Structure formats: structure tokens, C-alpha cells
Backbone bond lengths (Angstrom), bond angles and torsions (degrees), N, CA, C in turn:
res aa  C-N    CA-C-N  psi(-1)  N-CA   C-N-CA  omega(-1)  CA-C   N-CA-C  phi
1 M - - - 1.447 - - 1.510 108.91 -
2 S 1.275 110.92 143.44 1.457 115.84 -179.75 1.517 108.75 -85.96
3 D 1.286 113.61 168.94 1.481 118.93 -179.33 1.508 111.18 -63.91
4 E 1.297 115.32 -34.65 1.468 119.31 -177.85 1.519 110.21 -67.31
5 E 1.327 117.03 -40.91 1.472 119.45 -179.65 1.527 110.59 -69.52
6 R 1.323 116.03 -37.49 1.446 119.27 178.54 1.532 111.02 -64.17
7 F 1.312 116.37 -38.52 1.468 121.64 178.79 1.524 110.35 -64.38
8 L 1.313 116.99 -42.29 1.462 120.67 179.61 1.507 110.35 -66.82
9 D 1.321 118.59 -39.03 1.457 121.65 179.20 1.528 110.69 -65.53
10 E 1.291 118.24 -37.07 1.466 120.63 -179.13 1.529 111.34 -69.81
11 D 1.348 116.57 -36.24 1.466 119.26 178.86 1.521 111.43 -65.50
12 V 1.280 115.15 -40.47 1.464 119.11 -175.76 1.521 109.96 -75.61
13 T 1.286 116.82 -46.00 1.466 120.16 -175.10 1.506 112.47 -87.12
14 G 1.285 119.86 -22.19 1.447 122.15 -178.81 1.498 109.17 88.51
15 E 1.283 117.11 176.61 1.440 121.29 179.05 1.509 108.90 -76.06
16 E 1.303 116.79 156.40 1.450 121.43 -173.06 1.518 111.78 -70.03
17 G 1.316 122.91 -36.60 1.459 125.17 -175.84 1.510 114.04 -81.47
18 Q 1.296 117.26 -5.68 1.459 120.41 -173.87 1.520 110.17 -94.78
19 Q 1.362 116.73 136.67 1.443 120.00 177.74 1.531 107.21 -98.59
20 E 1.288 116.36 147.61 1.465 120.58 179.08 1.526 109.25 -84.18
21 V 1.336 115.16 136.72 1.446 120.38 179.97 1.512 107.23 -90.75
22 G 1.320 117.24 127.47 1.464 120.49 -178.81 1.517 109.36 -84.66
23 K 1.330 116.47 166.20 1.469 122.12 176.67 1.516 109.33 -70.36
24 P 1.366 116.74 145.77 1.450 117.48 177.30 1.531 109.60 -68.35
25 G 1.340 116.20 155.80 1.450 120.69 -179.28 1.524 111.55 -72.64
26 I 1.340 116.31 178.67 1.463 122.27 -178.13 1.523 110.84 -66.83
27 V 1.317 118.35 -42.87 1.458 123.14 -175.54 1.532 111.88 -63.14
28 P 1.327 120.12 -49.70 1.469 118.34 178.86 1.529 112.41 -63.42
29 G 1.322 118.22 -35.66 1.460 120.42 178.11 1.512 111.85 -66.33
30 F 1.332 117.01 -42.82 1.465 121.90 178.27 1.511 110.06 -66.51
31 L 1.312 118.12 -40.54 1.441 122.61 178.98 1.526 112.03 -63.03
32 L 1.320 116.25 -41.42 1.472 120.12 176.71 1.527 111.05 -64.57
33 T 1.313 118.22 -39.26 1.453 121.37 179.72 1.535 110.24 -66.13
34 V 1.326 118.27 -43.23 1.467 121.69 178.16 1.516 110.99 -63.05
35 L 1.308 116.67 -44.56 1.472 120.23 178.59 1.511 111.61 -63.09
36 K 1.338 116.77 -39.01 1.459 121.16 -179.82 1.539 109.66 -63.10
37 W 1.332 118.23 -46.21 1.473 121.26 -179.32 1.524 111.71 -69.89
38 A 1.311 117.13 -33.45 1.459 119.99 176.79 1.519 110.81 -65.55
39 A 1.325 115.56 -40.28 1.479 119.76 178.08 1.528 110.16 -67.06
40 I 1.313 117.97 -39.20 1.479 120.84 177.98 1.520 109.78 -64.78
41 G 1.348 118.34 -43.66 1.471 121.49 178.85 1.501 112.15 -63.30
42 L 1.330 116.97 -43.61 1.469 120.69 178.40 1.520 111.45 -63.29
43 A 1.309 116.62 -40.61 1.471 120.14 177.35 1.517 111.09 -63.95
44 A 1.335 117.10 -39.07 1.475 120.77 178.68 1.527 110.56 -65.05
45 I 1.309 117.77 -41.92 1.472 121.19 179.60 1.526 109.85 -64.36
46 I 1.297 117.73 -44.03 1.462 121.02 178.80 1.512 110.94 -63.79
47 L 1.308 118.00 -39.84 1.467 122.54 178.94 1.534 110.97 -64.65
48 V 1.327 117.06 -46.49 1.467 121.33 -179.00 1.542 109.42 -64.90
49 A 1.308 118.35 -43.09 1.454 120.73 -179.82 1.522 111.40 -64.30
50 T 1.296 117.71 -41.24 1.459 121.79 179.19 1.506 111.61 -64.82
51 V 1.328 116.60 -45.34 1.485 120.50 179.58 1.528 110.28 -64.62
52 S 1.336 117.35 -41.56 1.465 120.71 179.53 1.521 111.02 -63.34
53 W 1.323 116.46 -46.26 1.465 120.09 -179.82 1.527 110.31 -61.64
54 A 1.330 116.53 -44.46 1.478 119.77 -178.80 1.528 110.87 -64.48
55 T 1.334 116.68 -40.78 1.466 120.92 -179.25 1.528 110.54 -65.24
56 F 1.311 118.30 -49.42 1.455 120.81 -179.80 1.528 111.14 -64.99
57 S 1.278 118.57 -38.54 1.458 120.75 178.20 1.523 111.05 -63.19
58 L 1.315 115.69 -39.86 1.466 120.98 -178.82 1.531 110.93 -68.56
59 F 1.342 116.48 -44.28 1.458 119.69 -175.87 1.520 112.92 -76.98
60 L 1.310 118.66 -30.46 1.451 121.28 -176.84 1.523 113.48 -93.15
61 K 1.309 116.70 0.24 1.461 120.70 -177.94 1.535 110.29 -63.96
62 G 1.315 117.03 120.87 1.453 122.15 176.81 1.504 115.35 80.52
63 R 1.315 118.98 3.56 1.468 120.14 179.50 1.521 110.58 -95.91
64 T 1.317 114.79 150.61 1.468 119.12 173.99 1.512 108.29 -90.21
65 P 1.326 117.65 145.89 1.465 120.43 179.38 1.528 111.23 -61.28
66 Q 1.312 115.97 138.42 1.457 120.47 178.55 1.513 109.27 -98.45
67 G 1.320 115.51 154.06 1.451 120.06 178.63 1.522 112.55 86.84
68 V 1.304 118.52 -0.98 1.446 121.05 177.27 1.535 106.39 -108.35
69 N 1.315 114.22 111.95 1.461 119.77 -176.96 1.510 110.55 -83.28
70 E 1.296 115.13 142.54 1.455 120.59 173.87 1.531 107.23 -76.04
71 F 1.320 116.03 146.08 1.439 119.88 176.25 1.525 108.99 -73.87
72 S 1.297 114.88 142.97 1.455 119.41 178.72 1.526 108.42 -68.54
73 P 1.340 116.88 155.95 1.472 119.04 -179.88 1.517 112.62 -61.42
74 E 1.334 116.98 -24.37 1.464 119.35 -178.41 1.520 111.79 -74.45
75 Y 1.354 116.04 -20.81 1.462 120.38 -178.72 1.526 108.83 -82.55
76 K 1.309 115.95 133.80 1.451 121.15 179.63 1.511 108.93 -125.43
77 A 1.305 115.80 144.06 1.456 120.42 178.76 1.536 110.13 -64.99
78 A 1.315 116.74 -24.17 1.473 120.26 179.78 1.524 111.17 -65.20
79 D 1.322 117.89 -22.55 1.455 120.53 178.90 1.519 111.89 -64.37
80 L 1.311 116.90 -20.89 1.454 120.55 -179.94 1.527 111.21 -71.57
81 D 1.305 116.98 -22.13 1.463 121.41 -177.89 1.520 111.70 -97.75
82 L 1.319 116.92 28.51 1.452 120.91 -178.98 1.526 111.01 -111.50
83 A 1.315 114.71 145.34 1.449 122.40 168.89 1.515 106.03 -106.93
84 F 1.312 117.88 149.01 1.455 119.78 -175.95 1.511 111.60 -116.72
85 F 1.329 114.02 137.37 1.454 123.96 178.68 1.508 105.87 -110.96
86 G 1.319 117.06 121.33 1.446 115.85 -179.69 1.517 113.63 -169.57
87 T 1.316 118.69 -7.18 1.456 119.05 -177.42 1.527 111.81 -62.46
88 M 1.312 116.61 -28.11 1.467 119.57 178.94 1.523 111.64 -92.82
89 L 1.310 118.39 2.02 1.458 121.71 -178.72 1.543 110.31 -111.02
90 D 1.309 117.31 19.27 1.461 120.21 -179.64 1.525 110.45 -78.89
91 G 1.295 113.73 140.51 1.468 120.12 170.68 1.496 116.04 64.44
92 I 1.327 118.77 49.08 1.467 120.89 174.32 1.527 106.02 -78.59
93 R 1.340 115.34 122.80 1.469 120.64 -174.84 1.520 109.18 -112.78
94 G 1.335 115.11 145.02 1.441 120.07 178.97 1.520 110.75 -167.14
95 Q 1.337 115.46 -169.19 1.458 122.31 179.61 1.506 109.86 -124.18
96 T 1.336 115.64 144.24 1.454 121.45 -179.65 1.518 110.27 -78.59
97 S 1.326 116.12 173.64 1.463 120.31 -179.71 1.523 112.11 -89.27
98 D 1.332 117.71 13.54 1.476 121.89 177.61 1.528 109.94 -67.66
99 D 1.354 114.56 162.58 1.450 119.75 173.58 1.522 107.92 -121.19
100 P 1.255 123.76 108.31 1.464 129.37 -1.82 1.533 110.31 -72.84
101 P 1.321 117.69 152.65 1.461 121.13 -176.50 1.534 111.54 -67.80
102 K 1.316 114.60 147.08 1.468 121.36 174.62 1.518 107.29 -109.49
103 S 1.312 115.58 155.52 1.459 120.09 179.05 1.523 110.07 -89.00
104 F 1.324 115.17 152.93 1.475 119.70 175.17 1.518 109.66 -138.97
105 V 1.306 114.45 154.97 1.468 123.00 172.24 1.507 106.28 -129.71
106 V 1.325 117.28 129.25 1.454 121.16 -179.34 1.541 109.16 -131.81
107 T 1.317 114.86 139.64 1.466 121.86 174.87 1.530 107.03 -121.26
108 V 1.312 116.42 125.81 1.456 122.01 -173.67 1.529 109.95 -127.59
109 N 1.313 115.83 139.41 1.476 122.79 170.90 1.510 108.66 -116.01
110 L 1.329 115.76 139.25 1.456 121.55 -179.84 1.528 108.85 -111.69
111 G 1.326 116.14 124.61 1.472 120.89 -179.22 1.504 111.44 -97.26
112 Y 1.312 115.12 130.37 1.473 122.01 177.33 1.512 108.16 -131.86
113 K 1.322 116.54 167.59 1.453 121.56 -176.04 1.534 110.10 -61.22
114 K 1.342 114.86 128.33 1.465 120.54 -178.22 1.519 109.76 -63.08
115 G 1.314 114.92 135.29 1.467 120.34 179.04 1.515 113.92 88.40
116 D 1.328 117.37 -0.03 1.475 120.69 -179.81 1.522 108.16 -88.94
117 A 1.316 116.14 87.59 1.472 121.48 -176.87 1.531 111.26 -65.84
118 K 1.310 116.90 -32.52 1.449 120.88 -179.54 1.541 110.83 -63.62
119 E 1.343 115.85 -43.85 1.468 119.44 179.15 1.517 111.68 -68.89
120 Q 1.317 116.54 -36.68 1.458 120.58 177.44 1.522 109.97 -61.80
121 T 1.306 117.07 -43.06 1.467 121.59 178.65 1.515 110.07 -63.76
122 R 1.315 117.64 -41.80 1.479 120.78 178.70 1.535 110.56 -62.83
123 L 1.339 117.78 -39.94 1.460 121.18 178.43 1.529 110.89 -64.34
124 I 1.309 116.96 -40.69 1.460 120.19 179.31 1.528 110.16 -67.12
125 D 1.316 116.58 -42.17 1.464 120.73 -178.88 1.528 111.69 -66.08
126 K 1.312 117.50 -32.86 1.462 121.46 -175.42 1.533 111.67 -102.74
127 K 1.311 116.33 20.76 1.457 121.28 -176.40 1.544 112.15 -54.66
128 E 1.308 117.40 -46.78 1.467 120.31 -177.57 1.535 111.33 -66.83
129 L 1.344 116.28 -38.80 1.463 119.22 177.26 1.524 110.76 -65.33
130 I 1.316 116.62 -41.39 1.472 120.66 178.65 1.509 110.54 -60.92
131 Q 1.341 117.26 -46.47 1.467 121.23 177.87 1.537 111.30 -59.79
132 N 1.326 116.22 -40.66 1.475 121.13 -179.83 1.536 111.47 -64.46
133 Y 1.338 116.27 -45.20 1.460 119.78 179.23 1.530 110.92 -64.26
134 I 1.318 116.86 -40.78 1.465 119.55 178.70 1.523 111.01 -65.90
135 L 1.330 117.50 -41.52 1.468 122.05 176.97 1.526 111.35 -60.15
136 K 1.324 117.11 -46.27 1.476 120.91 178.78 1.528 111.37 -65.42
137 F 1.330 116.29 -41.41 1.468 119.75 -178.85 1.534 110.85 -60.59
138 F 1.329 116.68 -50.67 1.477 119.12 -178.57 1.526 111.36 -73.24
139 G 1.336 118.41 -25.69 1.462 121.31 176.82 1.514 112.73 -69.06
140 E 1.336 117.95 -23.95 1.468 121.28 178.65 1.529 112.27 -83.04
141 K 1.325 117.25 -7.78 1.465 121.50 -179.12 1.524 110.76 -93.69
142 T 1.325 115.39 157.48 1.457 120.60 174.37 1.526 109.26 -90.64
143 A 1.306 116.29 166.12 1.480 120.31 -179.47 1.516 110.70 -63.87
144 D 1.338 117.40 -31.75 1.463 120.34 177.90 1.536 112.85 -66.62
145 E 1.324 115.88 -29.24 1.465 119.24 178.49 1.527 112.44 -79.96
146 L 1.304 116.46 -21.15 1.465 121.65 -177.39 1.534 110.77 -92.68
147 T 1.321 115.30 62.73 1.476 120.09 178.54 1.521 109.01 -121.73
148 T 1.311 114.77 165.94 1.473 120.02 -178.48 1.528 112.11 -65.44
149 T 1.306 117.94 -23.78 1.475 119.85 179.43 1.524 110.36 -69.48
150 N 1.316 118.37 -22.14 1.465 121.96 -178.80 1.515 112.63 -99.90
151 F 1.318 119.77 10.66 1.461 121.81 -176.78 1.518 112.99 -55.14
152 N 1.305 117.14 -46.62 1.472 120.06 -177.43 1.537 111.35 -61.42
153 T 1.311 115.45 -44.41 1.471 119.90 179.42 1.520 110.46 -65.17
154 L 1.320 116.62 -45.18 1.458 120.12 179.95 1.539 111.49 -62.69
155 E 1.322 116.35 -40.73 1.465 119.85 179.00 1.528 111.35 -63.48
156 Q 1.335 116.55 -41.29 1.464 119.76 179.63 1.550 111.16 -67.38
157 E 1.320 116.45 -38.97 1.461 120.09 179.91 1.536 110.95 -66.97
158 V 1.336 117.35 -40.74 1.473 120.50 179.15 1.530 109.14 -66.43
159 L 1.336 117.03 -39.09 1.454 121.36 178.82 1.528 110.67 -60.31
160 Q 1.310 117.25 -49.13 1.463 120.76 179.42 1.524 111.48 -64.15
161 L 1.317 117.35 -41.71 1.460 121.16 -179.79 1.525 111.34 -60.71
162 L 1.322 117.96 -49.79 1.462 120.36 -177.50 1.530 112.37 -69.00
163 N 1.314 117.27 -40.18 1.471 119.61 179.04 1.521 111.59 -65.57
164 N 1.348 117.23 -40.37 1.459 120.58 -178.94 1.516 112.81 -76.72
165 A 1.338 117.20 -44.39 1.460 120.62 -174.53 1.531 112.16 -75.67
166 L 1.321 117.74 -38.60 1.476 120.44 -174.85 1.503 113.26 -109.20
167 L 1.326 117.20 4.27 1.461 123.36 179.74 1.538 111.84 53.81
168 L 1.335 114.37 45.45 1.465 119.92 178.28 1.529 109.31 -93.50
169 K 1.325 114.92 168.04 1.480 120.15 176.66 1.525 108.76 -117.03
170 I 1.311 115.97 60.63 1.477 122.07 179.71 1.523 107.55 -83.98
171 N 1.321 116.60 132.93 1.471 121.21 -179.33 1.529 112.27 -97.10
172 K 1.329 116.99 -27.54 1.456 119.80 -174.08 1.520 108.89 -151.27
173 V 1.336 116.64 141.40 1.449 122.80 173.54 1.509 107.01 -118.37
174 L 1.318 116.34 129.83 1.472 121.82 177.30 1.511 109.24 -117.14
175 I 1.304 116.94 125.20 1.454 120.68 172.79 1.528 106.57 -94.45
176 R 1.329 115.04 109.24 1.479 119.55 -177.88 1.499 112.49 -84.62
177 E 1.320 116.37 -29.61 1.468 120.45 -177.91 1.502 108.79 -149.69
178 L 1.325 116.06 137.36 1.438 121.21 176.09 1.525 107.71 -149.28
179 Q 1.309 115.22 112.83 1.483 120.00 -179.35 1.515 109.66 -125.86
180 T 1.304 114.58 137.94 1.482 119.68 171.50 1.497 106.65 -122.35
181 F 1.358 115.13 141.15 1.463 120.41 179.80 1.496 110.44 -154.07
């Protein structure tokens, strides 16, 4: 054999000490593809989360939350710990001190400390007296005084009247309904 033929045979067959590497099987190729796409997906999720966090942090820096209303000064957290007595105080009817008198209907709820069974019993026992004091109180007012703009004042006056006159421990008075006609 000539040198040229030997050279051609070596190129085609390769060197004698070298082993030929076969193609990988279907499973390893598929597994590599799945792992590659899983890594790309995970990287995309991490990228989107990082950009979102950075964007929101940048835009919300130093801002106050919107849509959250401040409580008015009249609102107290202590009001949450109150139970209300009022089912027996619905629809107290009377006449105002106007000339000629006008009729009124008032519905009042009395707030006392939640869990105070003794005070609840006292309110039930003095139900008729409470209704009478409320009737007299609103009967001494004129129709102009019995408006929604005066609710806070009327509630405070009823609270003081009942606590002082009947020695009750009422924390809050709510006027649920007040009509004059």
C-alpha cells in the first residue's frame, strides 16, 4: 500500500486506539431537553418576581396607602367591646314641646360593657323607667332640635341623663331612628 492509500484508510477508520462515541439514547436527550426548559422557566419566574418587587418598591416608597380611611376622632376602639341593649326600646312615641306639638318616634340602643351580666340585668329591670326618661327627654325638645345634625348632642345628653338619674353604667347611646311629623 502506498502512503496515500494508508492515509485515506486512517481518515475513514480513525486511529486504532480510539473508540467511537455512540449517539446518546432517546431518554437522556429528552431528559436534557426537559431540564433545559425547566431551568429557563425557573429563571423567567425569578426574573419577573425580581422586577415586580423592585418596581413596586420604587413606586410605593414614601407613599401612604390609599383607600384606608382614618377613623374619626369620635370613634373609639372601646366601642368594639360594647354590647347593646335596645330591642325593648324600639319605637318610643311622644309629642314635642312645640306649639302646636308635633309627634316623634325614637329608637335608642344603649351600649354597655360586653359580658357585664349585672348591668344587662339592671337594664332589663329598669326598662320602663328608661323608656319614661327617654320619652320625657325628647318631649321637652322642639322639632327643630330633633334633627340628624344634633344626634351627637342628643346621644350625649341621654347618656348623662340615664347614668345620673338611674345610676346605670351605660358607655354609649345610639339613636337609630328619630322621626318628627
